[in-house]
N, C-alpha and C positions, 0 to 999 in steps of 0.2 A: 937590676944588672944582668940577670940571666937572660929577661926578654930583650933586652939591648944585643946581647951577643947574639941570640937566635935571629934577631932581625937584620944584623950586620952579616951574618954567616949564611942565611938562607940562600942566597944565590950561588954561593960556592956549593952548599950541600945539594942543591936542585941539579947543579950540573952534575955532581958525581952520581945522584941518583939517576940522572938520564943516562949516563955512561954505562951505568951497572945494568939497566934495562934498555937498551936501544931499539928505535924503530918501533915503540909501542903505539904511538899514533898511528904510524903507516900499516900495521898490521890491524889495527881496528878499522882503520879505513877500508883496507882489503877485505876484512870480514863482512863490513856492511855492504860493500858492494857485490860480494857474493849472495848475501842473505836477500838483496834486493831481486837479484837474479832468480834465486831459488822462489821469492814469493810471487814473481811474475809468471813462473812456471807452473807453481801451484795454484795459482789463479786460473790460468788456461786449463789445468786438468780438472779443477772443480768446476770450472764452467761447463766442460764437456760430459762430465759426470751428471751435472743437474738435468741436462738437456737430453739424456738418454735413460731409457727405461732398463737398460741392461745390468747385468752384475758386475762389479768391478771385481779384479783380481786381488788375491791376497798381496802380492808384491807391491800392487799400486797402494793397497790401504796401508801396509807397512811403510812405504815411502812417505805418504802424506802424514803420518803420524810421527815419523823421524822428523820431517820439516817443521811440523808444528812444535815440536819439543826443542830443537835447535833454535827456532826463532824465538821462544819463550826465555831460553838461556840467554841469547842475545839481549833482549829487552830488560833483563834483570843484571846485566853486567854492572860492576861498580864503576862509576866515573875516574878517569885516570887522574891521579893526584902525583904532584912534583914535589910534595914535602918530603922532606928527608926522612922523617921518623915513618913514613910509608913505603920504605924499600921494599919491604918484605911483601907487602900488599902488590907492590907493582911487580915483583918477581913471579908471585902467584898469578897474576893477572895475565902477564906474557905468557906463561905456560898454559893457562886456560885458552888464550886467544890462539895459541899455535893448534891446540888439539881441536879448537872449534873450526878452524880455517881448514884442517884436515878432513874434519867429518862432513863439512859444507861441500869440499870438492868432491868427496864420494858422492853426496846426494846429487850434486849437480850432474855428476857422469852417470847416474842411474835413472836420470830424468827422461830419458828416450822411450822406454818400455817397447822393445822391438816386438813384441807378438802382441801389442795392444793393449788397451785399459781393461777390457771386458772379457768376462769368461763367455765361453760359447755354449754354457749348460742353460737349456731353457729359455733362451733368448727370444725365440719365437712364439712363446705363450702369450706375450702381450699384443703379437700381431693377430689381427682378427680374422677367422676364417680361413686358416692358412690349408685346412683339407676340405675337401666338397662336403656339402651337407647331404648326409645319406637319405636314401629315399625310403619310403615304407611308412604305414601308418603307425607300426609299432614305436619306431624312432619317434614320431611327432607325439605320440601318446604318453612316453617317457619324458621327453622335453617338457611338455605341458604340466606333467604332474610335479616335475621338479620346480618349475617355475612357480607354480601355484603355492607349493610349500615354501618357497624363498618368500613369497609375498604374504605369507600367513606369521603374524607375530608371535602364535604360540609354538611354531616349529623352529627350534633353534638348531636342530642338527638332522642332517639329511644323509642316509646311506645308499649308495648305488653299488649293488653286486651283480656277478654274473661270472660265467666260464672265461678264461683266459682267451682273448681274440675276439670276443662276443661285441665288443664296442663300447665299452664302459668309459675308457679315457677319452674316445670320440665325444660321445655325449657329454662329458662333463667339460671339455673343451668349448664345445658350442655353448653351454652355459655360461662358462668364463667369459666368452667372448661377448655374449648377449648383456652380461652383468655390466663389462667394462664401458658399454654405452652411456650408463646411467649412473655408475656408482664408482669413485674415485680409487677406493680401497679394497680391491679384489686381489688375493693372492694365490698361487700356485704353488705347491710343492709336492714333487715326486719323493715318495717314502721308500719304497722298493723291499724286497725281501732281505736285503741284508741291513737292518734296522739297527740303529743305535741311539739313544737320547742324545748323546753329543753330536752326532751328525744331524739329527733332524733340527735340534735347536739352532744349529749352526746355520743350516740351509734356510729355516725360517727367519732368522735375523737377517740373512743378506737379503731376503724378499721385503722384509719389513722396512730395513733401514740399514744401508751399507755402512753407515757410520757407527753402529754398534760396536764396541769391543768384546769379542767373544770370550767367555770365561770357561776356565777348565771346571770350576764347580758348578754341577748341574742345578743346584739350588739358587745360586746367585744368577746364573743365566737365566733360569724361569722368571726369577723376579724382573730381570731387565725386560724380556718379552712381554710379560704382563703388563709392565707401566707402557711399553710401547704400544701395545694392543689398545689400552686404555685412552691414549692420546687419540686414537683414529675414530672412537666411538662408534661409527658404523662400519662394518667390514665384514667380508666374506672370505672365509680360508677354505681353499680346496686341498685336500690331502688325497693324492693319487698313488694307486697300488699299495694300501694298507695290507699287512698280512697278520697282525696280531693287534691286540687291544693296546691301545695307545691312553696312557692316563695325560689327559689333557692339561689338568692342573700342574702335573708333575713337570710337563714340557713348558708351561708358562701361557698356556692357551685359556683365555676366560671362558668359562662354559656356560654362564647365565647372565652374560652382559646384554642389555637392552642394545638392540640394532646388530648384534652380531651373529652371523650364521657359520655353522660348520658343515663342510660337505666332504664325505670320503667315498672312494672307490675300493672295491675289494673284490676278490674272487670268491670270499667266504661270507655267507650271510651271518653266521656265527657271530663274526668280527663288527659288523654293524649292531647286532644286539648288545654285545658286550661293551660297545661305545655308548650304549643308550641313544641310539639315532631315534628321533621322534618319527620320522617317516623314513621307510625302508622301500625302496623300488628295486626290482629285479629285472635286468636286461636279459630277454629272452633271445635265442636264437632266431634266424630269419625263416619265414615260411619257405616251403617249397617254390614257389613263385617267385618270391623277393630274392631268394638264393640264386635261381637261374638268372633273373633280370641283371643282378649285379656281376655275375661271371659273365655275360655276354657284353654289359657295359664296360667291363675291364678290357675285355678281349678287343673293343673299340671296332667291331665288325658287324654289328648287327647279329643275325642268325647266320653262323657259319656255313660253307657249302658242305655240310655233311650231315650225317643223321643227327636230330636234336637228342635222340635218346641216349648217344654217347655222352653228350654235354650233361644230361640229367643225371646220368649214372655216377660220372665223375662229381658233380655238383653235391650228390647226395652223399658222397664219401666225406665231405667238408662239414656234415653235421649242422648246416646253417650258421656257421661262424664266419663273420665277414672277412675276417683276417685270412683265415685259411682260403677262402674262395678268391679274395684278391690275389694271393701270392699264387695260387694255383693257376689261376688265368694268366698271370703275368710269366709264369714259365711256358705257357702255350702260346704265348703272342707270336704271331708270324707263321705259325704251323698250320697248314692247309691241306695236306696229303691225308686222305683218311686212314691209310694204313698206320702211318705215324700216331694219329688220334687213337686208334684201337691198341697199338702198343702201349701209349701212355697210359690207357684206361687200365691195361691189363698190370701196368708197373705199379700204379697207384694202389690197386686192389691187394697186391702182394705186401705193399709198404703198411698198409692199415691193418694187415691180419694180426691178431694176437694183442689189439691195442684197444680194448673194449672199454677201459677205463676213461670216464668222460673228462676228467681234468687234463689228460693227455691227448684227447682227440685231435687237437689243432697240430699236435708236435709231428704226427706222421705226414700229415701234408706238408707242412714247411720243410721237413727233413726230404720228402720227395721233390719238393723244389729245388733244394739244394741238389741232390745227386743230378738233376736234370741238367746241371751247368755244365755237365761233361768234362769241360777243360779243367785241367788240374791247377793250372796257373790261376785262373777265375775263382776257383774254389778257396786257393791260398790267400788270394786278396780278399774275399769274403771273410774268410775267418780272422784275418788281421783287423778287420774293422771292429770286432768284439774286443779288442784290448783297450778301448776307449772307455770312459765311464758311461753309465746309463743314461739316455737321453742327451748325451753329449753331441753337440752339432759340429761337424767337422768341414772346414773348406775343402774342395776339391784338391787345391794345390798341395795342402798339406798331406792328405792321403796319396796322391800320386808320388811325392817325394819321400813319403814312408814306405811305399811300395819299391820305389828305387833304391832306398838304403837296405832294404831287406832282399833286394836282388829278387824280387818276386816275379818280375815280368821278363820277357824276351829282351835281350841286350839288342839295342839300336844304334844306329851309326851316329845320331845326333840328339842333342837334347830335345829338340822339338819333336823328333820322332818319338822319343821316350814319353813325353808330355802327351802326345796324340794316342799313344797306346794305352796310357793311363786313363784319358778321358774316355777311350772306347770301352775298357773295363769297366768302369764305373758307370756308363751307360747301360750295358748289359745287366749289370746288378739291379739298377733302377727299374729298367724294362721288367726283370724277373720279379719285380716287388718285394726284393730282399733289403733294399735300401730305400729310403725316403727323401726326397727333396723338400726343402722349405722355401719359403718366398725369396731368400737370399741367394739360392742356390747352393746352400750347404747341405750336407748328407747326414742322416742318423739312422739308427738301428731301432726297430720296435722293440720293446722290452722282451717281447716273447722270441722274436727271431734272433735276438741277441743271446737268450736263454739257450735257445736251440743250438747256436753255434758254440757257445761255451760248453754244452753238453757234449757236441761232437768232439771237442779237444780233450774232454776229460776220459772219454772211452776208446778213443782211437789216436794213433799219432797223426799229425804232431801234438803233443800234450802241452796245454797252456795251463797256467794259474793266473787268474784274472781276478784282482783284488782293487779295482780302481775307483776313486772317487768315494771312497766309505768312512774317509777321516780317520784312517788307521793311525795310531800312534806309535806302533811297534811293527817290526816286520812279522808276517805270518810264523807260527811255530815251526821248528826245524824238520819236524816230522812231513810237513807239507812240501819241503823242498825235495821231492823225490829225484831219482837219479835220471829217469827218462823225462823230464821236464824239458820242452824245447823253448818255450817262450813264457816270460813273467810279466806281468804288467800292474806296477803299484803307483801309477800316476795319480795326481791331484789326491794326496793323502796328507796328514798331519806328521810324518815321520820325521824327528829331528836328529837321529842317532843311530848308526849301526854299530852297536857297541864292540869293544874287543872280545875275541873269542867266537864271533859269530862266522861261520866259515861253512855254508851249505855245500854238500858233494852233489853237484850238478854237472856233470862232465858233458852232456849233451846240449846244455843250455845255450842256445843261439842268441836270443834276444831278452835284454833286461831293461826294463823301462821305469825308471824313478823320478822323471821329472814332475814338477810342479809339487814338490815336497819342500818344507823348511829344513832340510837335510844340511847339518853342518859338519857331522864328522862320519866318516866310513872307515871302519877298521881295516888295517893292512892286510889282513888274512882274509877278508871278506871274498876277494876273487880268486884266491889260489887254488881253489877246487873248480873253477870255471873255465877250464882249458879250452872248450870249444865256444866260448864268447864271440860273437860276430858283430851284435849291435849293442851298444851300451848308451843309453840316452838319460843323461843327467841334468838337462836343460832345465832353466829356472829352478834350481835349488840354491841353498845358501852355503854350498861347500867353499871351503877356503883353500884347501890344497887337496890332490888327488893321492890316494894311496901308491906307494912305489909299486905293489903289486900289478898295477895296470901295465907297467912295463913289459911284463911277460906274458901278456895276452896276444900271443903271435898270431891268432887267427882272427883278430879284430878287424872288422872290415868297416864299421863307422863307429865314431867317437861324438857324441852330441853334447856340447857344453854350454851352447847358447843362452845368454840370460842369467848365467851364474856370476852376477855383479861383484861378489865377494872374492872370487876366484882368482888367486895371485900366483899359484904355483901348479905347475904340470910337470910330471917326471918325465924322463926320458922316452922317447917313442922310436928310438933307433930300431929296436927289434921288430916294431910292428910293420913289416914289409907288405902285408896284405890290406894295409889300411887305404881306403878309397876315399872316405868322408871324413873331414875333420871341420868341426864347426867350434870356433872360440869367440864368436861376435859376441859382444855387451858383456865380456868379462874384465877383469882388472888386471889381467897379464901384461907384463911389460916387456918381455921378451919371447921371440917363438920358441917352442919347445925344443930341447935338446935333440938332435938326430932327425930334425924336420926334413933336412936336404937329402934324407936317406929314403923318403918315402916315395920313391918313384912311380908307384902305382895309383898315387893319389888323383882324383877325379875333381873332387871338391874341396875348396880351401877357404875358409869364411873366417877373416881376421878383422872384423870391424870392431877394435878395441881402442878405447880413447886413449888408454895410458901405453899402448904398445909405443917403444921408441924407435925401432926399425925392423926392417925385413933385410937381412944380411944379403948383400951383394951376392949374386950367383946361385941364390936359394932357388928362385923361381925357373931360372933356366934348366935346373936339373928336374924339374916337375913336368916333363914333358908331355904326361897324360891330362894335364889339368883342363877341365871342361868348365868349370865355376870358379871364379877368382873375386874375392871382397877383400879390399883393405881400406883403412880410415882416411877420412879427408886430411888429417895432419901429417900424413907421412908423403914423402916423396919417393917413388920408386921409378927406376930407368926403365925408360920406354924399351931400350934394347932388349930388356928381359921379357917383357910382354909380346914384343913382336915376335919371338921365338916360340911362343906357345901356339902350335897350329892347331890344336884341337879346342881352344877356348871358344866357349859359346855362351856363357853369361859372365858379365862384367859389371861390377859396383865398385866404383873407385873416384878419386879426384887426379886431375891430370894438371900439371903446372900451367899450360900454355895452349893456345890455338895451335901450334906447331906440333906439340906432342899429338893432339886431337887428329890433326891431319895425317900424321905418320901411323896412329891407330887405324885410320879409316883406309889409308892406302894399302897397310899390310894385310888387311882383312880380304882385299880382294884376291890375295894368292890362296887364302886358305876358307874354310866354312865361314860365312858370315855369322855374327852375333845374333842369338835367338832373343836374348834379352840384355838390356843394359841400363844402368842408371849412374851416369858420368857427370861429374861437376869439372867444369873448367875454372881455374882462378880459385878464389876462397869462398867460403860459404860461413857467414857470420852466425846466421839463425840456426836453431835447432832444426834438424832434419826431421820432421815430424811427417812428411807426406808419404801416404801409403796408398798401393793401388792393390786392387783385388786381382792377383794372379800376375804374371810376368808381362812387363811393359817395357817400352824403350823410349827412356828420359834422358834429356840433356838439359843441364843448367849450367848457364854461364854466370858464375858469381863475382865477387868484387874483383874487378881489374882483369876479369877473364879474357878481355878482348885488347888489353892494352898492349901486351906482347903479342905482336901478330907474327905471321910465319914471314918467310922471305916477301919481299916486295912484288914478286912476279906470280906468287899463289894467291889463289883466292881463299877466303874462310870457308871450310867444308863442313857439311852436315851428313850424316848416315842417310842413304836414300829412304830408308824404311821407318824414320824417326817418327813416333807417336806424340810426344810430349816434350815441349820446348818451354824452357824459361830463361828470362834475362832479370838480374838483379844488380845494378851498381856495376855492370861489367864493362862500361866503356862504349856501349851501342851508341852509333851517332847516325844522323842524317836518316836515310831511308831503309827499313828492315830488308826489302827485297833487294836493294842495292848490296848491302852487307852480305847477305846470304842468297845469291841467286838461284842455288839449287831448291830453295823453297817453292819454286815457281813448278817443280816436278815431284814435291814431297807429297805423294798422294795418300800417305797413310797418317799424316800429321791431323791428330784429334784435337788438342789443346795447347793454347799459347798464351803466356803470361810474360808481361813486360813490367818491370817495377823499379822505380828509382834510378830511371836514366835520364841524365840531364840534357843530353845531345841529341836524342832521337826527335825527328820531326814528323815522320809520317810512317804508314806501314807499308804502302806501295805507291809509286808514281803511275799517273795514267799519260801515256804517252804513245804515239804510233808504233813505236819500235816495240812495245811492250807486247804487241799481238804476237809476235813470233816467239815470246818467251814461254809458252805454255799457260796452263791455267792455275794460277797461284791459289793457295788455300781452298781447294776444292772439296776437300773432306773435312775440314776445320768445323769443329762442333762449339768449341768454347773460346773466346778471346777475352782476356782480362788486361787492361791497361790502367797503371795505377803510379801516381807521383812522376809525372812526366813532363817537367814544365815548359819543355819547348815543343811539345807535340801540337802540331796545328791541325791534325786531322788524321782520319784512317787513310784519306787519299790527297795527294799532291797533284794538281793539275799543272802541266807544263804550258809553254805557249800556245800549242797546238793541242786542245783537248782531245781525248778519246775515250770511247767507252769502256767500261769496266768488262774484261773478258768474260764470255758466257760462263756461268758456272762457278766463278769466283764467289765464295761466302756463301754459296747457294745450300750449304749444310749447317750453316751456323745456327746454333739454338741458343747461346747464351753470350750476351755482351755487357762487359762492365767497363765503365770508363770513370775513374775517381781521381781527382787531384792532379788534373790536367788542366792547367790555368790558361793556356793559349789557344785552347780548342774552341771554336765558335759553332760549330755544328757537328752532328753526329754523321749522318749521310744526307745526300740530296733526294729529293723526290724522284729524280730521274733514275736513281739505282735502288729504289725500294723492291722492285722485283728480284734483286739479287740477295734478299733478305727474307724471303717469303717464308723460311723456316724458323725464324726467329721466335723463341719461346720466353726469353727472359731479356729485358733491357733496363739496365740499371746505370743512372747517371748522377755523379755526386761530387761536391767540392770542386768545381770548374769555374772559376772567378769569371772568364770572358765568355762562358757559354750563352749564344744569344737565340739559338733556335735548334730544337732536337732534330726535325727533319726538315730541310731547307727547301723552300719553294724555287727551285733554281729556274724553272720555266715559267715563273710567274702566272701559272694558270689557277693557282688555288685548288688543284684537283685533290679529290679524296684519296685518303692513305688507308691501304687494306693489308692488315698483317694478319692473315688468317689463323696463324698458331700460337701469337702471343698470349702467354698467360701471367706473367707477372711483371709490372712496370712501375719503375722505382725512379723518383726524382728528388734530389736531396740538395740543399744548400747551393743553389743556382742563382746568385743575386743579381745577374743581368739577362738572364733568359726571359724573352718576351712571347714567345710562342712555341708551341709543341709541334704544330704543323697549320698551314693555312687553312686546308680543306677539312673535311670530316675525317675523323679517324675510327675505321671499322675493325673491331676486335672482339667477334662473337666468342672467342676462345677464352677471353681474359678472365683470371681468377683473383688476382690480388693486385690492387693499385696503392702506391704509397707515396705521399707528396708532402714535403717540407721544406720551408724558406725559399719559395720561388714566388715572391709577392708580386712581381712584373706581370705575371701572367694573368691576363684578364679573362682569357676563355679557355675552357677545358674541351677539346673537340671531340671527345668520345660520343659516339652515335649509338643509341639505343634501338634495339630491335622492337618491332610491334608483335604483340600477343593478342590474339583476338581482337585487333584493331585498337589495341591500347598500348601505350609506351611500357616497356618492361626492362628491367636490367637484364644484361648477358646472362644466360641460364648459369653459367659456372661463376659468376662473379660473387665471392663470398664476403669481401671486406674492402674498405677504403680507408687507409690510414692517414690522417692529416695532422700533422706536426705544427704546433706553434699558434699562430693567429687564427681564430675561429672566425673574426670578422671577414678575413680574406676568402675564406671558402664561402661564406655568404654572399658575398659579392661576385662570385664567379659567374659568367655567361656560358650558356650551352647551345649548341647547336638546334636543339629541339625545346620547344616550351613545355615547362613542367620537368625537364630531366632532372633537375636538382630534388625535387621534391620526390620523384620515383627511388632515387639512389638514397634518399637520407637514411633509411633504416640501416643501411650497410657501412654508414661512415662511423669511423672510431677516432675521437680526438685526443692527441696526446700532447702534453705540455712539452715534454723534451725527449728526442728519440723515439723511433719507431719500431714497434715490436715486428719481429720478423723481418726487418730491413737488414739486407746483407747483400754485398757486392760479390762475394766470392763464396763458391761452392765448398764443401767440407774439405776437399783435398788441397785447396790453396789456402785455406783459413790460417794456417801457422805464418805464411808470408805476410798476410793481410796484418795479422796481431803484430808481428814484428815490427812492421812498417808505420803502423800506427803509434806503437809505444816509442818508436825512434824520434817520431816527432814530439809528442808530448802525451804522456799516459793521462788516459782519462778525458782527453779532449778531441776524441776522433769524431768526426762528423758521420760516421757510418757505424751503426750498432751492429757488432759481429755476433752471430749465432753459431754455436759450434754444434 
């Protein structure tokens, strides 16, 4: 009877339950959709992490862990039940779904990583031979001794010692580079004088496996590291700049494991002995002749036109220390007057008096080079470089912006002039050998030069306290916060809280850097005795709200909060009349700070905040001194307000329509031109991951960006100095050059991408009238064409054919065509000379492609592409020919072929070497996807060519390693496009 009642009442009860917990299924679907988006972004991040040897940032690791946790929670969710007696379970599930949706939303917003995925510490260690190999028999002898010991199974540890600046690190780096050629597991960790077990364990963990979760317990962490080392079996660990005995087993380093080697460098021989090094090698100073040779080589002028004895006298003061010699020579570069040389020699003599202690012998030389800078601003900029952690590699742009924030340079009228001044200062410091440049153009300080710089600021104003990159968990003791401090750097530590009651008395403090700490709480009293603070950098911390005491920092010039993704609350800024730089990008603030309209001196305003609801009307109009302005893509800002900003020079934003873009371009004709811009027109679906090194001029036409055109009488306008141009589902149609005639004279355009445009037919039309238009695409280096179903070719000939204007595409190096199903040829043989600088040609997934290079003259002439390095053809079912004649590409490095079964002959012409056929000298690999029989049946223009190339062939069942149609900067767009079609069924393999 009860069962019958339950059965009859079930529909009624189910309806009641559904009303009590409505939209449960909808919430689950919303969560599932966001989880899918999150998984996709995590896959992209993981792919980039896998293909880079760089160290990932803490915030990236935290984000990945949070994503994994939320995915696990989602996978273990209970199914939705409609049974009436499950009403409480449904209520609990509803609450859980709401909480998870909120968490996932935050994780999605955090996915951008504005400052990149990787740390800039020691990234160049894995790059081979960054510094010139030193000359001299002593260096070679030491190198050979170390190498012999590494090959000796009985030697498990090697110690390298010598004075500071003698070249220990240089020697060890060359050993590291040599090992990397044959051994996979070679690790480099800088220890430094500020040593702690926790810091060293953390640094080793980052090198070994970035996925290791760091433990606060030293014993547990040591066990993790030990297990990780055991997995490697054969490895070499190099510990640079060791100052005291390190208990290897306490750290987690196996001391007697077969196939493992430990190499240390130290200034102290006793450290090598205390660490039981089986082989100890001393790095001696240079001989007199080697020292003089190095000095003259660094001067880069042979023997200067002056008495060599002056050079010898100055070099003698360096005590044979390479660092001192190089730095001193750098300070004398360009000096030709004999009197100035004599004066410098006398000044050096005075600098070295009373400095007999050998361990300090190099410091007087470095100090003398610093004093030779003369210019006070130059010295200030140099000293500021010491605020970064040891071995930290800094981009030029970041340093220059830091100089601007600190107002260390002379004020210039334009942003471009400021940047030029900044580059000039950095160049002077590099020429003086006080800064080093790596292969990516980033800068770092030698540890001794940094030590010297910090020493200067300890003894003389401006006074610095630098505790950067030391994994500190707490602020330095209160007694170290002296009243005369000018700058404090605590960046890249592990400080989580500034507890109540902490209030250092530092009335002279002008700069405080707390960036890149897991900082969640700052006591309100912390800033109360810092009345002179001018620069406050809290970027990339986990702070949720700022203390109200910030509102009283009336002298504050720069407030940097970018990357504080948890930040939701900023106190009133109304009193901060001196504020010139406000950076709130990539935070979770929903409203602009109260009183922002009063910041009339503001020069830089960065508001790239995903949750920002609006910029109140009239706010921007009052900020008449703005030079840089950034707002997020989801906000609409009145163009009337932007037009009034006469001093604006840097703009990153989204505009609603082409009409707004035209208004912006026209308004800038009356004021200074924009020095740097990154502008989206229309909407942008994909995550904005594109990054450029340094300022650029980029315009992106997003979805429907061209649908709402300006007045019929107007033409689509582009900035004359545009460098990067991209279209994606914007409504582009017909001929690109017809839509944007100004491209004919856009001499700075370097890169162009066109994606998912259904109506575009060609890039340019060839007709007689075009001769008067100018030379289009004369500076273009990269062209990417993807998913253009109606594209018939790069060119469209009219009734009367005309030649391509001379110079068009003459600089093009990279050409990709993918998913363009109507195109039948890439370009004709008659226009090959326009593409003579082409280095990469990739064509894939083009259903009607018949011939790569068309024989339009029916001559079967040979094709020469003298600079072509990579040639990729993939999934071209109708292609029958690459070209009719022979294809001469002596510079070719990589060929990739897949699913092009109708091609019967591969036209690559092989050179002769000593009368015998030989592969092109740079050709390293030929990847063939799919049918091996097809490859075997290919014909060649030369007998036996296939056999000559056979050793370079790599067969793949599915997908081509290294195959990619887009360079790194455009990969985000490619991934998005491929996933929009169908995840996992892409015809091109993406390499990040």
